[in-house]
N, C-alpha and C positions, 0 to 999 in steps of 0.2 A: 601556695606556699605554707599556708597555715596548717594543712593536713599532715605534712611530714613531721613537724615537732610533736603533734598530738599522737601520732602513731608511735613515735619513739618513747614518749611518756607512758603510753599504754603498755608497751612492751616492757619497759623498765619496771612499772608497777606490777605487772604480772610476774616478772622474774623475782621481784622482791617478795611478793606474796608466796611464791613457790618455795623460795629459800627459807622463809620464816616457817612454813609448814614442815619442811624437811627437818629443820633445826629442832622444832618442837617434838617431832617424832623421834629423832635420835636421842634427845635429852630424856624423853619419856622412857624410851627403851633402856637407856643406861640406868636411869633411876629404878626402873622395874627390876633390872638385872641385879643391881646393887642391893635391893631389898630382899631378894630371895636367894640366899646362899645355897650352893649345891651341897647335897648331903655327902659327908665324908665317907669313904668306903670303910667297911668294918675291917679292923686289923686281922690278918690271918693268924690263926692259932698254930703254934709249933706242932709239927707232926713227929711223933716218936716212932722210930723204926726198930725192928728187932736186930740184935747184934749179928745175926746170921746174914743180914743184908749189907754189912759194912766190912771194910778191910782197914788194916793199919799199915802204915809204912814207916820206915826208918829214914831219918834225914840227917845229913851232916850238920853239925852245929856251925854257927858263924865263926866261932873261935877256931874250930878245926879247919874250916875252909880257909880262913886267913893264914893259919899256920902252914897249910899245904901250899898256898899261893906264894907266900913269902919264901918258903924253902925252894920252890921252883925258880923264883927270881934270883935268889942267892946262888943257886947252882949255875944259872946262866951268867951271872955277873962274874963269878969265879972263873968261868971259862971265857970271859971277855966278850960275851954276847949280850945284845940289847933286845929284850923280848917283852911281850905282854902275856899275862897269865889270866885265865878265867876258870872259876870253879862254879859248876852248875849243880843244881839238885836233880833228883830223879826225874822231875818233870821238865828239865831243861831251863829252869829259871835261874838266872845268875845270882849266886850268893855273894861272891867276891870277884872283883876284877882289878888287877894291878897292871899298870903300864909302866914298865921299867924305864929308867932314865935313858932317853935317846931311842926308844923303840919306834919303829916306823908306824905311820898312821894306819896302815892296813892291818897291822898285827893285832889290834884291839878286837876287831870283829872276827878275824880269823881264829883267834884263841877261843872265843865264845862258841863259834861253830864247830871247832874240833872237840871241845868239851861236850857239847850237845850230842854230836855224832857218837862219841865214845860211850856215853851213858845210854843212849838210845838203843844201841846194839850190844852193849856190855862187852865190847872188844876194843883193842887199841885201833886207832885210825890207820896205822900202817897195815894191819891185817885187813881192815875193811877196804883200803885202797886196792889191795890185791883182788878183792872180790868183784871189783868193777868189770873185770874181763868177762865174768859170767853174767853179771846183771848191770849193764851200763846205765840203766834208768835210775839206779839208786842215787846217782849224783843230782837228779832232778828234784829230790825231796827238799822243800824249803828249809833253810836254816842249817843244812848239813854241809860238811866239808871233808872230803875223803883224801886228806893229805896227812902224812905222819905228823904226830904232835899231840894227839889226844889219848888219854888213858882213863879207863873206868875205875871207880872205887866201889867196892862191894862190901856188904855186911851180911854174914851168914848166907853167902852164895847168891845174893840178889844185889843188883846195881843200885847204889844210893846217890852217886855223884859222878861227875866227870871233870877231869882237869885237862885244860887245853893250853898249849903254849905255841906261840907264833912269833917269828921275827929272826930266828937264827938262820944262817945260810942254808941249812939242810933240815929236812923233816926229822931225820934221825936224831939230830941234836935237840930239836924241839921236844921230841918224844922222851929223850933221856932226861930232860929238865922236868917234864911233866911227871915222869916216873919218880924223880927225886922228891917232888911234891907229895906224891902218894906214899912214898916210903916214910916221909915225916909223920904220917898218920899211923905208922906201925903196920902198914899194908904190905 
């Protein structure tokens, strides 16, 4: 009977010694790591490129985008319609988005997609919707919506923005409101 408690004591002492050795090794490794900081990478120097390798683009200002969006909402309100309006830049980034009082929940994202589609192809989305018969895969491009209601805005013949409207009972009405927004810009 005396052999069993001795065996357990021996196992317990061996485990304690192993734990102490591991703890000392971890503490030593942590201390060594803390004492030798990693060298910081050298900052990259700016690279100057020749003007021939760059391009400039024209963007609609925030004030102009807000003016266009408000004009589109106002046109819809005057017609008794509840819509959302989005104005995106040439790259499809939203500059302004307005959700009119009472506009449906789906109208917000639909307006953005119509605006993106119009600026991407520099055409109204009603015209682009007609092109689906010849190229039905166009509708598979992420972020696009080929329903009437989007109009492009251009400057010197190049697209710089898109205005999308969604929420009226017909795409023709949405597109008329988007056109009213573009007209407010003198377009």
